[in-house]
DOMAR-665481 format. One record per residue: x, y, z of N, C-alpha, C, O in turn; residue in one letter. Coordinates in steps of 0.05 Angstrom, whole numbers, padded with zeros to 5 digits, always signed. Example, Ala and Ser with C-alpha at 12.3 -4.5 7.8 and 13.67 -1.06 7.14 Angstrom:
! DOMAR-665481
+00264-00114+00156+00246-00090+00156+00264-00066+00156+00285-00066+00169a;+00257-00045+00142+00273-00021+00143+00258+00001+00157+00268+00023+00161s;
//
This chain:
! DOMAR-665481
-01390+00518-02423-01384+00542-02415-01389+00554-02380-01409+00565-02369m;-01366+00548-02371-01366+00560-02350-01351+00591-02352-01336+00598-02370s;-01361+00611-02325-01359+00630-02327-01346+00639-02302-01359+00635-02281s;-01312+00653-02298-01312+00653-02276-01311+00653-02252-01292+00646-02238p;-01332+00661-02247-01354+00654-02216-01357+00621-02208-01352+00614-02185v;-01360+00613-02215-01367+00582-02223-01332+00568-02220-01332+00550-02204i;-01305+00574-02231-01298+00562-02230-01290+00586-02196-01292+00580-02173d;-01283+00607-02205-01271+00610-02170-01283+00591-02147-01269+00584-02128k;-01322+00579-02148-01326+00570-02123-01317+00555-02136-01299+00568-02145g;-01314+00536-02145-01309+00499-02147-01282+00500-02147-01273+00477-02145l;-01258+00526-02149-01238+00515-02139-01226+00513-02105-01210+00498-02092a;-01248+00546-02096-01258+00545-02064-01267+00524-02041-01264+00521-02017s;-01288+00505-02071-01307+00494-02040-01270+00464-02051-01265+00446-02034v;-01256+00466-02075-01246+00447-02060-01225+00448-02047-01215+00429-02036a;-01217+00470-02048-01196+00476-02030-01191+00469-01999-01173+00465-01983a;-01229+00471-02003-01234+00470-01974-01243+00440-01964-01246+00434-01940e;-01248+00422-01986-01244+00402-01985-01227+00390-01976-01227+00376-01956v;-01208+00396-01995-01166+00386-01981-01160+00396-01949-01147+00384-01932e;-01170+00414-01948-01171+00424-01908-01175+00405-01902-01156+00391-01896n;-01206+00392-01898-01221+00378-01893-01203+00347-01882-01196+00335-01861v;-01201+00345-01912-01194+00321-01910-01161+00319-01896-01151+00297-01892k;-01146+00344-01891-01125+00340-01885-01135+00328-01860-01135+00303-01858a;-01147+00349-01835-01159+00352-01812-01166+00325-01802-01155+00315-01782m;-01180+00317-01813-01188+00278-01818-01172+00254-01813-01177+00232-01802v;-01143+00269-01829-01136+00242-01829-01111+00245-01806-01098+00226-01798g;-01104+00283-01794-01090+00280-01775-01101+00285-01749-01089+00294-01730e;-01130+00276-01751-01153+00263-01722-01146+00240-01719-01141+00229-01698g;-01144+00227-01747-01147+00195-01745-01113+00189-01739-01109+00172-01722a;-01092+00201-01749-01063+00193-01735-01076+00188-01719-01086+00166-01716e;-01081+00224-01689-01073+00224-01677-01092+00203-01653-01082+00198-01631n;-01110+00196-01659-01130+00180-01638-01116+00153-01640-01113+00141-01618a;-01102+00136-01673-01083+00105-01652-01070+00113-01660-01063+00101-01680v;-01057+00134-01656-01029+00142-01625-01025+00138-01610-01011+00122-01599r;-01040+00157-01605-01069+00162-01569-01071+00140-01559-01058+00133-01539a;-01095+00120-01580-01098+00090-01578-01073+00065-01570-01072+00048-01553a;-01054+00073-01591-01027+00054-01580-01027+00060-01552-01028+00042-01535k;-01027+00081-01545-00996+00090-01512-01010+00087-01497-00998+00081-01476q;-01043+00090-01494-01055+00071-01486-01060+00045-01478-01067+00040-01455t;-01057+00027-01496-01053+00002-01498-01025-00015-01492-01025-00039-01492m;-00999+00002-01486-00975+00006-01472-00984+00008-01451-00986-00013-01439r;-00994+00033-01437-00993+00039-01402-01021+00004-01396-01018-00016-01382r;-01035+00010-01407-01043-00011-01395-01044-00046-01396-01057-00062-01382a;-01019-00051-01423-01004-00076-01418-00977-00079-01391-00963-00099-01385r;-00976-00061-01383-00946-00041-01372-00963-00063-01340-00957-00083-01327h;-00995-00036-01343-01006-00044-01322-01004-00074-01310-00991-00086-01292s;-01023-00080-01332-01024-00108-01319-01004-00114-01311-01000-00114-01287a;-00978-00125-01333-00955-00137-01324-00943-00128-01289-00939-00145-01272e;-00942-00118-01288-00943-00104-01261-00962-00121-01243-00954-00139-01228d;-01000-00110-01246-01004-00124-01233-00995-00162-01232-00991-00176-01212a;-00995-00167-01250-00980-00198-01249-00980-00199-01219-00993-00201-01198s;-00944-00196-01237-00925-00190-01217-00924-00190-01195-00910-00204-01181e;-00939-00170-01189-00944-00174-01147-00966-00195-01143-00967-00201-01119e;-00979-00204-01154-00995-00222-01147-00979-00245-01152-00990-00262-01138l;-00958-00257-01165-00948-00281-01172-00938-00274-01133-00950-00287-01116v;-00919-00253-01125-00908-00241-01100-00920-00252-01084-00916-00272-01071h;-00944-00233-01086-00955-00242-01060-00977-00272-01043-00988-00275-01022q;-00974-00292-01073-00982-00327-01080-00946-00334-01065-00951-00348-01045m;-00935-00333-01065-00906-00340-01049-00906-00329-01032-00885-00335-01021k;-00919-00310-01016-00908-00294-00997-00927-00317-00972-00923-00327-00949r;-00945-00318-00989-00975-00331-00963-00983-00355-00989-01002-00345-01002h;-00977-00377-00999-00989-00387-01001-01007-00408-00997-01021-00415-01016p;-01008-00425-00963-01030-00427-00967-01064-00401-00962-01082-00413-00974i;-01071-00382-00954-01080-00359-00958-01093-00365-00991-01116-00370-00998e;-01073-00363-01003-01072-00351-01036-01087-00380-01041-01104-00381-01059s;-01081-00402-01027-01090-00439-01050-01131-00427-01024-01151-00440-01032a;-01135-00415-01009-01157-00415-00985-01176-00396-01007-01198-00399-01018g;-01152-00373-01008-01188-00337-01033-01177-00368-01054-01188-00385-01041v;-01166-00378-01070-01173-00386-01098-01194-00405-01090-01218-00399-01093a;-01188-00425-01082-01218-00449-01071-01241-00435-01075-01253-00436-01096f;-01247-00418-01052-01267-00403-01037-01274-00391-01074-01290-00405-01087g;-01264-00374-01083-01268-00349-01106-01286-00382-01135-01306-00379-01148v;-01265-00410-01136-01282-00423-01152-01305-00437-01135-01323-00444-01150g;-01308-00441-01113-01329-00443-01097-01361-00424-01105-01380-00430-01119l;-01356-00408-01092-01381-00397-01099-01375-00370-01133-01386-00348-01131v;-01359-00377-01156-01371-00382-01175-01377-00413-01189-01376-00417-01214s;-01383-00426-01174-01382-00456-01198-01412-00451-01176-01429-00448-01194g;-01431-00449-01146-01445-00449-01150-01461-00421-01152-01486-00423-01147l;-01453-00401-01157-01473-00386-01175-01476-00391-01202-01500-00391-01203a;-01470-00395-01217-01451-00408-01248-01482-00435-01246-01500-00438-01263i;-01478-00449-01224-01495-00477-01228-01529-00464-01226-01547-00468-01242g;-01529-00446-01196-01561-00438-01195-01573-00419-01215-01598-00422-01217m;-01559-00395-01234-01561-00377-01262-01575-00409-01273-01599-00408-01277a;-01563-00430-01277-01564-00443-01300-01587-00465-01285-01600-00475-01304l;-01595-00475-01260-01609-00486-01263-01639-00466-01270-01660-00470-01281f;-01623-00440-01255-01651-00414-01258-01657-00419-01285-01675-00434-01293r;-01648-00412-01293-01663-00415-01329-01653-00431-01346-01640-00426-01366r;-01660-00458-01336-01678-00486-01348-01705-00485-01340-01721-00498-01353s;-01710-00473-01324-01740-00469-01317-01752-00495-01293-01775-00502-01291g;-01740-00500-01286-01734-00522-01260-01745-00518-01232-01745-00495-01224r;-01753-00535-01217-01762-00512-01194-01755-00532-01175-01731-00535-01170t;-01767-00543-01166-01737-00578-01155-01720-00597-01165-01718-00608-01186k;-01707-00598-01144-01681-00618-01159-01704-00642-01167-01727-00639-01157v;-01699-00663-01183-01710-00687-01193-01677-00703-01193-01656-00699-01205v;-01688-00724-01169-01663-00739-01173-01663-00761-01197-01684-00773-01202p;-01637-00768-01215-01639-00782-01236-01644-00815-01237-01666-00821-01229g;-01632-00830-01243-01637-00854-01245-01617-00872-01231-01593-00873-01236p;-01628-00885-01215-01594-00901-01187-01588-00922-01215-01601-00932-01233c;-01564-00923-01208-01539-00950-01228-01550-00972-01212-01557-00993-01222l;-01551-00968-01197-01548-01002-01180-01563-01018-01183-01560-01039-01171m;
//
């Protein structure tokens, strides 16, 4: 025993659910499209930066090698100090002598 008012209310709710569903689907499609476009732009920017870096390295090889050495040295020291502090040791204890 359903009344016309209940049937009309259910139809209205069903129509609203379909509208919301369509809006969510469109929003998701727009979000995916925007994310892909952003990734494409980021990839192109990274490629441009990489090409510029290679160009600069070819123009200034000695300076490039010096910078790479310095960055490696500082990174190694920073990681070594972080690991040393994390281990909880307060002083360096020399290992056994193999002689």
